[in-house]
Structure formats: C-alpha cells, structure tokens
Steps between C-alpha positions, in 0.01 A plus 500: 500500500549824678215736584503875445367808336631780280416866576422736210607863478167642619499276807859596577392868480214434739737324738728803493207730574427301813194301388439289808318222313795448269759541778319256730461247218874515410594466867262206549631324192856548620410373847357183342823455292324579174724672250406843373690600187559861403602545133775761480346686209165512671671640808681760293170605340321516834773722641407769250177542690649497849682747721848428620378383841233277340767347272724438803207331673459254208877439480506438878222240467695323225811492720333411833243235401663168443262371233465822299741487209605751239498339156772666293589449136830336573557246224448449128222259587324779693539724195351230269202453732436876507539525124251215442233703682595853396490412127127435545439838665629714218178701469502579873875506581435396860841379613407488875213269411725296265750443776227412749357244256844359420573448871156351564534261209853394596418439864151362434349753743184704468509879496359702788336824383303780663348597163387224261409761234871575469542148362215497242703649208798283586296182505349590164844473334634188672442142381546366851256466785594737784395425852443837663346538843358832613589630843211684654369599837215264580344746749 
C-alpha cells in the first residue's frame, strides 16, 4: 500500500500565495517519498484566486518535486469516479471538491486542507467517510 495525501483547492491556493507551513509540509512529504496528489480540477479552481506568478510557482512545484503528481481526468474510469461523487453534490455543485474526493477515494489517501469548514457542506452530502487532516501552524 502506498502512502500519500491529496491537496484540496483551498490548500493549493495557499501554496500559491506562499504559505510557508503548506510549502514546507509539501516539501517535507516529497523529501520522505510520500506522494502528494493535486487534482487537476482543484488546481484549475485554485488558479482563479492566484496571480500569474503564483500560478507559475504552483506549476513549478508540481514539475520539480518528484513525488508531487497532477491527477488529471484522463480515462473513462476517472470520469466515472468523478461522476459518482459529483452526483451527490448537486445542491452544492462543487466540482473541485468532487474531483478531490474522487482522487482521494481512488488512491485511498486522506485529504490535506487548510480550512476544515470548507469540507462541512461536502461531507453532509456524501455517504462515505472522508479522512481530512487540517494543516495549521502549531506556533
């Protein structure tokens, strides 16, 4: 069984804004050969909140760090997994969250989030247990 985590859109935004806690955590996980997955739709959503240079910084991290992987929707199986989650979020229409959940469920990885409240409405509509860990500065 492989070990890893999935980043959500808010965490990707914080990474792009230069949040040192998030950046150091991602770097440390990569250094310890722990996979960090970045759902493509969550990345696209996060980019709406970032400047061009911040977006380039996130893209650079994805390209440079060996164990950080972009998770695209590249097959019909990926589409089915996304659909199985998004159909449950019809009231909220949160496709970035749906893709994050689909990737987390497929890989068996927990989600890393900087804001657990972001996940409360999503959890309310899903029949599955989600493991979500909050990233916070312990100082």
